[in-house]
Backbone as numpy.savetxt, mean C-alpha at the origin, in Angstrom:
# Nx Ny Nz CAx CAy CAz Cx Cy Cz
17.91 -41.77 -10.02 17.41 -40.47 -9.66 18.40 -39.13 -10.19
17.89 -38.33 -10.90 18.44 -36.88 -11.08 18.37 -36.32 -9.81
19.07 -35.41 -9.16 19.31 -34.15 -8.51 18.57 -32.98 -8.47
17.40 -32.29 -7.77 17.07 -31.10 -8.36 18.03 -30.42 -9.20
17.27 -29.23 -9.92 18.55 -28.67 -10.76 19.37 -27.46 -9.84
18.90 -27.19 -8.76 19.74 -26.40 -8.03 20.82 -27.26 -6.98
21.06 -28.54 -6.77 21.55 -29.19 -6.03 22.81 -29.79 -6.95
23.65 -29.78 -6.62 24.53 -31.14 -7.53 25.52 -32.12 -5.99
25.93 -33.11 -6.34 26.25 -33.40 -5.59 27.73 -33.41 -4.71
27.74 -33.16 -3.32 28.30 -32.82 -2.35 28.51 -31.42 -2.20
28.18 -30.63 -3.01 27.69 -28.73 -2.88 26.67 -28.48 -3.86
26.27 -27.42 -2.76 25.21 -26.65 -3.08 25.29 -25.28 -3.69
24.88 -25.13 -4.76 24.89 -24.16 -5.56 23.89 -22.92 -5.62
24.03 -21.76 -6.25 23.08 -21.12 -5.81 21.84 -21.23 -7.40
20.61 -21.37 -6.62 19.72 -22.11 -7.53 19.25 -20.85 -8.70
19.22 -19.66 -8.36 19.22 -18.83 -9.69 19.64 -17.27 -9.21
19.96 -16.71 -10.57 20.69 -15.36 -9.92 19.75 -14.84 -9.08
20.22 -13.54 -7.97 19.45 -13.14 -7.26 19.38 -13.77 -5.97
19.66 -15.23 -6.09 19.38 -15.48 -4.85 20.71 -16.27 -4.12
21.34 -15.50 -3.56 22.40 -15.40 -2.63 22.63 -16.02 -1.36
21.29 -15.65 -0.40 21.11 -15.68 0.35 19.80 -16.55 0.95
19.64 -17.73 1.86 18.66 -18.41 1.84 17.27 -17.57 1.98
17.37 -16.57 2.54 16.45 -15.49 3.13 15.78 -15.44 1.63
16.53 -14.92 0.61 16.00 -15.04 -0.33 15.14 -15.76 -1.40
15.93 -17.07 -1.43 15.07 -17.92 -1.86 14.01 -18.42 -1.54
14.14 -18.48 0.09 13.06 -19.19 0.53 13.19 -20.59 1.06
14.61 -20.84 0.51 15.04 -22.43 0.71 16.00 -22.27 1.72
15.78 -23.41 2.75 16.54 -23.68 4.04 17.44 -24.86 3.95
18.76 -24.69 3.33 19.58 -26.09 3.11 21.20 -25.74 3.97
21.43 -27.20 3.71 22.98 -27.28 4.57 24.03 -26.70 3.35
24.96 -26.41 3.97 25.77 -26.39 2.31 26.34 -27.24 1.79
26.53 -28.67 2.14 26.71 -29.60 1.72 25.74 -30.56 2.09
26.07 -31.27 0.93 25.13 -32.91 0.81 25.94 -33.96 1.55
25.66 -34.75 1.78 26.31 -36.08 2.07 26.80 -36.96 1.09
26.92 -38.00 1.15 26.79 -38.49 0.09 25.49 -39.51 -0.17
24.83 -40.00 -1.00 23.63 -40.14 -0.98 23.57 -41.27 -1.98
22.92 -42.49 -1.37 22.44 -43.97 -2.03 21.38 -43.83 -3.03
21.46 -44.10 -4.34 20.45 -44.46 -5.43 19.13 -44.90 -5.08
17.70 -44.67 -5.51 16.58 -45.34 -5.04 15.94 -44.83 -4.01
15.25 -45.41 -3.10 14.48 -44.99 -1.74 15.01 -43.99 -0.98
16.46 -44.70 -1.14 17.14 -43.39 0.34 17.62 -42.45 -0.19
18.21 -42.13 -1.34 18.32 -41.28 -2.23 17.07 -40.45 -2.06
16.03 -40.41 -2.51 15.01 -39.50 -2.56 14.75 -39.04 -0.82
14.61 -39.93 -0.33 14.41 -39.76 1.76 15.52 -39.02 1.91
16.54 -38.84 1.55 17.91 -37.71 1.98 17.74 -36.35 1.54
16.98 -36.67 0.51 16.85 -35.05 -0.69 15.91 -34.64 0.02
14.79 -35.58 0.58 13.77 -34.50 0.86 14.10 -34.22 2.15
14.54 -34.70 3.23 15.09 -34.49 4.40 15.79 -32.85 4.70
16.86 -32.79 3.85 17.65 -31.82 3.50 17.36 -30.28 2.83
16.10 -30.67 2.25 15.41 -29.66 1.04 14.23 -29.37 2.25
14.27 -27.84 1.98 12.71 -27.39 2.53 12.27 -26.47 1.82
11.11 -26.83 1.02 10.03 -25.83 -0.24 10.09 -24.34 1.08
9.91 -23.26 0.07 9.21 -22.12 0.87 7.54 -22.36 0.98
7.47 -21.58 2.53 6.12 -21.59 2.69 5.19 -21.03 1.81
4.03 -21.43 1.93 2.90 -20.91 0.83 2.52 -19.73 0.74
2.87 -19.07 2.03 2.96 -17.37 2.20 3.53 -16.63 1.85
4.69 -17.22 1.20 6.14 -16.41 1.19 5.61 -15.07 0.39
4.52 -15.10 -0.56 3.65 -13.76 -1.23 3.44 -12.39 -0.28
2.75 -13.39 0.65 2.35 -12.23 1.59 3.53 -11.62 2.90
4.29 -12.64 2.44 5.47 -12.29 3.65 6.62 -10.83 3.05
6.60 -11.53 1.70 7.21 -10.45 0.32 6.66 -8.90 0.38
5.18 -9.33 0.52 4.43 -8.05 0.44 4.51 -7.31 2.01
4.75 -7.66 2.87 4.87 -7.32 4.14 6.11 -6.53 4.27
6.88 -7.44 3.84 8.46 -6.93 3.71 8.81 -5.53 3.18
8.20 -5.71 1.77 8.11 -4.58 0.99 7.51 -2.94 1.67
6.37 -3.58 1.96 5.84 -2.15 2.92 5.97 -1.61 3.76
6.95 -2.39 4.64 7.93 -2.08 5.87 9.15 -1.15 5.43
9.33 -1.37 4.52 10.75 -0.80 4.08 9.94 0.43 3.42
8.82 0.74 2.42 8.07 1.95 1.97 7.74 2.84 3.21
7.33 2.48 4.05 6.35 2.99 5.34 7.17 3.69 6.23
8.77 2.77 6.44 9.95 3.30 7.12 10.40 4.36 6.68
10.47 4.16 5.30 11.25 5.64 4.59 10.36 6.59 4.38
9.40 6.65 4.54 8.19 7.78 4.57 8.28 8.25 5.96
8.70 7.70 6.90 8.03 8.70 8.23 8.66 9.27 8.70
9.98 9.67 8.20 10.35 11.01 8.59 10.60 12.29 7.81
9.32 12.13 6.46 9.18 12.95 5.79 8.17 14.36 5.86
7.76 14.19 6.85 6.23 14.67 7.07 5.52 14.42 5.72
5.08 13.69 5.34 4.15 13.44 4.12 4.43 13.99 2.99
6.17 14.14 3.00 6.76 14.58 2.02 7.31 15.58 1.76
6.60 16.49 2.70 7.14 18.05 2.61 8.55 18.10 2.68
9.21 17.52 3.27 10.66 17.69 3.89 11.30 17.38 2.93
11.02 16.19 1.75 11.54 15.15 0.75 12.19 15.62 -0.05
13.70 15.52 0.13 14.66 15.94 -1.04 14.22 15.54 -2.24
14.99 15.44 -3.44 14.41 15.14 -4.88 15.24 13.57 -4.32
16.24 13.29 -3.76 16.53 11.64 -3.79 16.09 11.55 -3.09
15.32 11.85 -1.97 14.02 11.18 -1.15 12.84 10.79 -1.73
12.64 11.33 -3.00 11.59 10.94 -3.58 11.53 10.34 -4.57
12.95 10.07 -5.13 13.34 8.95 -5.82 13.24 7.96 -5.16
13.71 7.65 -3.94 13.79 6.70 -3.46 12.60 5.98 -3.05
11.53 6.80 -2.63 10.44 6.55 -2.43 9.25 6.24 -3.66
9.60 6.58 -4.42 9.12 5.90 -6.19 9.45 5.24 -6.22
10.92 4.03 -6.39 11.88 3.25 -6.37 10.75 2.22 -5.35
10.70 2.32 -4.34 10.10 1.63 -2.98 8.91 1.19 -3.80
7.73 1.88 -3.91 6.62 2.13 -3.89 6.39 0.90 -5.01
7.02 1.29 -6.45 7.08 0.59 -7.67 7.28 -0.93 -7.11
8.02 -1.00 -6.55 8.19 -2.67 -5.87 7.29 -3.19 -5.20
6.34 -2.25 -4.35 5.07 -2.29 -3.60 4.11 -2.88 -4.68
3.81 -1.82 -5.81 2.97 -1.85 -6.62 3.01 -3.13 -7.61
4.18 -3.68 -7.63 4.60 -4.77 -8.68 4.15 -6.10 -7.93
3.51 -6.01 -6.51 2.86 -7.27 -5.86 1.58 -6.96 -5.39
1.23 -6.12 -5.94 -0.08 -5.76 -5.72 -1.36 -7.09 -5.82
-1.81 -7.63 -4.58 -2.65 -8.58 -4.78 -4.11 -8.19 -5.60
-4.09 -6.87 -5.63 -5.66 -7.05 -5.82 -5.76 -6.31 -7.46
-5.86 -7.39 -8.59 -5.93 -6.97 -9.88 -6.61 -5.64 -10.42
-7.84 -6.15 -9.81 -9.16 -4.92 -10.32 -9.25 -3.98 -9.04
-8.80 -2.60 -8.69 -9.05 -2.47 -7.31 -10.37 -1.62 -7.24
-11.06 -1.38 -8.35 -12.17 -0.53 -8.51 -13.74 -1.06 -8.27
-13.28 -2.64 -8.62 -14.27 -3.21 -8.51 -14.29 -4.19 -6.59
-13.18 -4.02 -5.98 -13.17 -3.98 -4.94 -13.74 -3.31 -4.12
-14.10 -3.86 -2.81 -14.88 -2.59 -1.57 -13.54 -2.60 -0.94
-12.20 -2.82 -1.28 -10.99 -2.40 -0.43 -10.70 -0.97 -0.44
-11.17 -0.49 -1.64 -11.00 0.66 -1.77 -11.84 1.87 -1.12
-13.02 1.59 -0.76 -14.08 2.08 -0.11 -13.83 2.70 1.64
-13.77 3.96 1.46 -13.54 4.88 2.93 -12.95 5.46 3.01
-12.46 6.12 4.19 -11.35 7.46 4.36 -10.39 7.07 4.85
-9.62 7.42 4.16 -7.99 7.15 3.85 -7.39 8.92 4.34
-6.53 8.04 5.27 -5.63 8.92 5.74 -4.26 9.09 4.56
-4.09 10.56 4.60 -2.52 10.62 3.26 -1.06 10.17 4.08
-0.10 9.48 4.03 0.71 9.76 4.59 2.10 9.97 3.63
1.60 10.14 2.32 3.12 10.52 1.35 2.24 11.01 0.37
2.71 12.29 -0.07 2.64 12.53 -1.62 3.49 13.52 -1.82
3.94 13.83 -3.21 4.39 14.70 -3.86 4.06 15.79 -4.82
2.41 15.58 -4.39 1.65 16.66 -4.70 2.00 18.18 -4.07
2.46 19.19 -4.73 2.96 20.67 -3.78 1.95 21.19 -3.47
0.67 20.66 -3.99 -0.99 21.58 -3.90 -1.03 21.07 -2.72
-1.28 19.93 -2.25 -1.59 19.23 -1.27 -0.45 19.80 -0.10
0.35 19.55 -0.12 1.47 19.64 0.95 1.77 21.15 1.55
1.65 22.02 0.38 1.82 23.42 0.71 3.02 23.55 1.36
4.23 23.05 1.18 5.37 23.24 1.66 6.27 25.05 1.89
5.50 25.68 1.55 6.23 26.59 1.16 5.53 27.67 2.29
4.11 26.95 2.76 3.60 27.99 3.61 4.54 27.67 4.96
4.39 28.31 5.98 4.81 28.45 7.40 4.15 26.66 7.63
4.91 26.12 8.98 4.23 24.91 9.00 3.34 25.11 9.84
2.96 26.40 10.52 1.28 26.33 11.50 0.19 26.59 10.37
0.59 27.13 9.07 -0.71 27.20 8.21 -0.96 26.03 7.38
-0.21 24.88 7.71 -0.26 23.84 6.92 -1.49 22.62 7.60
-2.18 21.73 7.00 -3.41 21.17 6.97 -2.59 19.74 8.10
-3.02 19.55 9.64 -1.90 18.73 10.37 -2.19 17.31 9.62
-3.22 16.86 8.88 -4.29 15.80 8.66 -4.85 15.91 7.32
-4.48 15.24 6.20 -5.11 15.26 4.98 -5.95 14.11 4.61
-6.91 13.91 4.30 -8.12 12.74 4.19 -8.35 12.67 2.27
-8.39 11.36 1.96 -9.15 11.24 0.71 -9.78 10.07 1.07
-11.43 10.33 0.45 -12.47 9.40 1.20 -13.31 9.14 -0.44
-13.31 8.11 -0.77 -13.74 6.78 -1.72 -14.96 6.35 -1.68
-16.43 6.64 -2.43 -17.50 5.83 -2.22 -17.54 5.13 -3.39
-17.20 3.94 -3.93 -17.47 3.67 -5.54 -19.09 3.30 -5.72
-19.71 3.24 -4.98 -21.34 2.88 -5.41 -21.86 4.14 -5.75
-21.47 5.24 -5.11 -22.38 6.69 -5.49 -21.37 7.30 -6.22
-19.87 6.80 -6.62 -19.22 7.25 -7.64 -18.82 8.75 -7.16
-18.95 8.56 -5.77 -17.75 10.40 -5.26 -16.97 10.07 -4.59
-15.91 11.10 -4.43 -14.95 11.39 -4.07 -15.13 12.25 -3.15
-14.11 12.68 -1.97 -14.03 14.07 -0.85 -12.68 14.06 -0.49
-11.94 15.30 -0.48 -10.66 15.20 0.23 -10.68 16.21 1.42
-10.28 16.15 2.24 -10.33 17.01 3.69 -9.12 17.41 4.09
-9.01 18.61 4.66 -8.01 19.06 5.33 -8.38 19.10 7.09
-7.56 19.13 7.87 -7.68 19.22 9.26 -7.51 20.58 9.77
-7.14 21.38 11.20 -6.63 22.35 11.61 -6.08 22.66 10.44
-5.35 23.90 10.07 -6.17 24.74 11.32 -7.62 25.71 10.40
-7.86 24.73 8.76 -8.74 25.52 7.67 -10.30 24.85 8.06
-9.20 23.44 7.49 -10.62 22.54 7.54 -11.37 22.71 6.13
-10.63 22.85 5.05 -11.35 22.70 4.00 -11.35 21.38 3.13
-12.31 21.24 2.28 -12.67 19.91 2.01 -13.37 20.22 0.43
-13.37 19.59 -0.14 -13.84 19.69 -1.77 -14.57 18.36 -1.75
-15.86 17.81 -2.37 -16.38 16.61 -3.30 -16.32 16.76 -4.87
-16.49 15.31 -5.31 -16.67 15.63 -6.71 -17.44 13.80 -7.05
-17.41 14.09 -8.05 -17.69 12.57 -9.32 -16.73 12.05 -9.91
-16.92 10.74 -9.38 -15.77 9.72 -10.41 -16.24 9.30 -11.48
-15.26 8.73 -12.59 -16.21 8.26 -13.59 -15.15 6.86 -13.81
-15.63 5.77 -14.02 -14.34 4.81 -14.06 -14.30 4.88 -15.39
-13.00 4.39 -15.65 -12.29 4.42 -17.27 -11.97 2.90 -17.60
-11.44 2.14 -16.56 -11.12 0.59 -16.71 -10.87 0.23 -14.84
-10.62 -0.73 -14.66 -10.87 -1.34 -13.42 -9.95 -0.82 -12.51
-9.11 -0.35 -12.78 -7.84 0.73 -11.89 -7.46 2.11 -11.90
-8.55 2.58 -12.96 -8.44 4.55 -13.31 -9.82 4.75 -13.34
-10.04 5.87 -12.13 -10.99 6.80 -12.48 -10.44 8.43 -13.03
-11.56 8.51 -13.53 -11.97 10.51 -14.22 -12.17 10.89 -12.93
-11.96 12.25 -12.47 -12.16 12.75 -11.20 -12.93 14.35 -11.91
-14.04 14.50 -11.48 -14.36 16.11 -11.53 -15.13 16.67 -10.58
-14.03 17.25 -9.89 -14.41 18.51 -8.63 -15.99 19.16 -8.96
-16.50 19.31 -7.37 -17.90 19.94 -8.07 -17.91 21.05 -6.84
-17.84 20.62 -5.68 -17.91 22.30 -4.55 -17.04 21.86 -3.39
-16.09 22.78 -3.10 -15.14 23.23 -2.40 -15.64 23.90 -1.15
-15.48 23.75 -0.04 -16.30 24.11 1.26 -14.94 24.63 2.44
-14.69 26.58 2.31 -14.07 26.83 2.61 -14.26 27.31 4.11
-13.37 26.67 5.25 -13.27 26.60 6.52 -14.33 25.34 6.83
-14.75 24.82 5.93 -15.62 23.60 6.31 -16.71 23.60 6.15
-17.29 24.88 5.84 -19.07 25.22 6.03 -19.25 26.10 4.20
-18.37 27.00 4.19 -19.02 28.05 3.30 -18.47 27.01 1.47
-19.63 27.10 0.84 -19.72 25.98 -0.28 -19.40 26.74 -1.47
-18.72 26.91 -2.19 -18.20 27.80 -3.26 -17.61 26.27 -4.36
-18.33 26.50 -5.63 -18.81 26.13 -6.58 -17.48 25.62 -7.41
-16.93 24.39 -7.89 -15.74 24.73 -8.75 -15.69 24.94 -9.75
-14.68 25.45 -10.61 -14.69 26.16 -11.83 -15.13 25.16 -13.15
-15.81 25.74 -13.74 -16.12 24.71 -14.71 -14.62 24.14 -15.81
-14.42 23.18 -16.54 -13.49 22.98 -17.32 -12.23 22.53 -16.57
-11.60 23.16 -15.00 -10.54 23.26 -14.76 -10.37 22.11 -13.61
-11.35 22.03 -12.93 -11.05 20.91 -11.87 -11.39 19.43 -11.86
-10.21 18.85 -12.92 -10.59 17.88 -13.89 -9.59 16.95 -13.45
-9.23 15.67 -13.21 -8.01 14.74 -13.18 -8.08 13.01 -13.28
-7.11 12.58 -13.31 -7.68 11.15 -13.08 -6.71 11.01 -12.03
-7.38 9.42 -11.52 -6.26 8.84 -10.16 -6.43 7.27 -10.73
-5.51 6.67 -10.69 -4.89 5.56 -10.97 -4.57 4.35 -9.64
-5.68 3.39 -9.16 -5.17 3.08 -8.19 -4.30 1.62 -8.41
-2.57 1.98 -8.04 -1.87 0.94 -8.45 -1.81 -0.13 -7.51
-2.30 0.38 -5.93 -2.00 -0.70 -4.94 -3.00 -0.96 -3.77
-3.56 -1.94 -3.47 -4.40 -1.85 -2.21 -4.68 -3.46 -1.54
-4.34 -3.38 -0.25 -4.46 -4.76 0.06 -4.79 -4.74 1.38
-5.34 -5.82 2.17 -5.85 -5.91 3.44 -4.72 -7.00 4.05
-4.21 -6.40 5.41 -3.57 -7.13 5.81 -3.87 -7.02 7.24
-4.28 -8.12 7.93 -4.27 -8.49 9.24 -2.95 -8.48 10.23
-2.92 -7.43 11.29 -1.66 -7.16 12.03 -1.64 -7.36 13.60
-0.80 -7.80 13.88 -0.91 -7.20 15.42 -0.12 -5.83 16.01
-0.94 -5.15 16.82 -0.17 -3.98 17.20 0.04 -3.92 18.48
0.99 -3.06 19.06 0.52 -2.71 20.49 -0.09 -1.30 20.49
0.96 -0.08 19.67 0.79 1.16 19.60 0.20 1.57 18.40
-0.62 2.25 17.80 -0.95 2.87 16.83 -1.98 4.04 17.03
-2.07 4.61 15.88 -3.04 5.66 15.62 -4.59 5.19 15.86
-4.48 3.78 15.10 -5.88 3.65 14.81 -5.93 2.18 14.76
-7.02 1.15 15.46 -7.54 0.26 15.20 -8.74 -0.28 15.00
-9.12 -0.78 13.93 -10.42 -1.26 13.57 -10.30 -2.49 13.10
-11.08 -3.44 13.78 -11.25 -4.80 13.38 -12.53 -5.06 13.14
-12.97 -6.01 12.14 -14.52 -6.38 11.81 -14.08 -7.68 12.65
-15.57 -7.79 13.43 -15.56 -8.97 14.21 -16.72 -10.05 13.42
-17.33 -11.17 14.06 -17.98 -11.86 13.11 -19.69 -10.69 13.22
-19.23 -10.24 14.24 -20.70 -9.38 13.98 -21.09 -8.33 13.01
-20.28 -8.13 12.48 -19.58 -7.39 11.28 -19.35 -5.80 12.36
-19.39 -5.41 13.17 -19.89 -4.23 14.21 -18.46 -3.88 14.05
-18.23 -2.34 14.16 -16.50 -1.41 13.60 -16.34 -1.72 15.91
-15.25 -2.01 16.29 -14.81 -1.96 17.72 -13.24 -1.83 17.67
-12.87 -1.13 18.95 -11.53 -1.02 19.08 -11.05 -2.36 19.43
-9.63 -2.28 18.81 -8.90 -3.59 19.72 -7.60 -2.98 19.54
-6.60 -3.34 20.76 -5.41 -2.65 20.79 -4.06 -3.81 20.87
-4.74 -5.14 20.06 -3.64 -5.92 19.73 -4.36 -6.47 18.40
-5.13 -6.76 17.82 -5.58 -6.52 16.39 -5.90 -5.88 15.19
-5.48 -5.76 14.14 -6.48 -4.86 13.66 -6.09 -5.25 11.99
-7.16 -4.68 11.37 -6.43 -4.59 9.88 -6.28 -3.40 9.53
-5.45 -4.00 8.53 -4.49 -2.85 8.16 -4.79 -2.56 6.62
-4.94 -1.62 6.37 -5.45 -1.17 4.53 -4.43 0.04 4.13
-3.43 -0.66 3.01 -2.94 0.60 2.78 -3.16 0.71 1.08
-3.03 2.11 0.36 -3.22 1.88 -1.13 -2.38 3.20 -1.87
-1.77 2.99 -3.05 -0.70 3.56 -3.45 -1.99 3.80 -5.00
-1.93 5.49 -5.14 -2.47 6.38 -5.91 -1.53 6.82 -7.16
-1.70 6.91 -8.09 -1.00 7.63 -9.08 -1.95 8.68 -9.55
-1.07 9.93 -10.15 -2.47 11.24 -10.69 -1.20 11.87 -11.66
-2.06 12.75 -12.51 -0.88 12.97 -13.76 0.00 13.97 -13.39
0.88 13.88 -14.15 2.37 14.19 -13.68 3.20 13.36 -12.92
2.81 11.93 -12.90 3.11 11.27 -12.02 3.02 11.10 -10.51
2.12 11.89 -10.14 1.77 12.30 -9.40 1.87 10.96 -8.11
2.52 10.82 -6.71 2.48 9.72 -5.96 1.59 10.08 -4.69
0.59 8.99 -4.46 -0.65 9.40 -3.11 -0.20 7.92 -2.76
0.08 8.15 -1.21 -0.09 6.94 -0.48 -0.53 7.04 0.87
-1.79 5.90 1.05 -2.40 6.43 2.01 -2.63 5.07 2.49
-2.81 5.41 4.04 -3.63 4.10 4.57 -5.07 4.17 5.19
-5.62 3.41 5.77 -6.90 3.44 5.77 -7.31 4.11 7.77
-8.20 4.89 7.43 -8.72 5.27 8.90 -9.97 5.09 9.16
-11.16 4.69 8.07 -12.61 4.68 8.41 -12.71 3.73 7.63
-13.04 2.76 7.49 -13.67 1.76 6.48 -14.97 2.15 5.87
-15.92 2.49 7.04 -17.54 2.47 6.69 -17.50 3.93 6.91
-16.82 4.70 6.50 -17.17 6.54 6.08 -18.36 6.65 4.78
-18.82 7.48 4.75 -19.62 7.64 3.95 -19.84 9.35 3.41
-19.30 9.37 2.29 -19.54 10.98 1.92 -20.66 11.43 1.52
-21.18 12.73 2.04 -22.57 13.24 2.32 -22.66 13.36 1.05
-24.17 13.14 0.60 -24.33 13.37 -0.95 -25.23 14.81 -1.04
């Protein structure tokens, strides 16, 4: 019986380019194989020293890539303090996460619905980095309800500005956005200018991850009764990556999956 393609008599060889470490390939094998007899003993020995990657290897890879992305984002104040090199690094890390997107048709998934907290963007209009820090919104949210084809963007302190608009699906990943009404200070309505408040948004990554946490800013768990309640140990964390015109990058985490945009 011939040995597997990545094994040779006596010495282990790298199974493929790029798999230079056991943790990369998912294989846990000794550096040398003992002499092996033919027949059943040969098969048994090979099975004993050769372990296959876990079935959830894809999920673990996604988790690691997301961890690297979120860790790189953390000190950048949602992108306001990001240098060009920082922006390039975040874009590269985001593309690695996008490449393992488990949700192939995000606009058909309930995972995108709800109120999302913006944790990073390259949009200068949202970041307002040229303004003094005390005049910038502390937190920004983006809300999507695909059943009503509505979108909403909200700022918090100090101005609480918001804008709502309509969505038109272009395919299973991309929507056209038409902003309709701005609200200054959260309550003064101003109609959006015709023909100018338009854009597109492509959902390039969205997932749902069950994670154990000790300290986090939010912890929503869907129980068997489908009621939202707080849990300090276990939570669902949703992450989403979107891209707009001009290669604008938006990275968000779920804040409230039950949020409904007022009609």
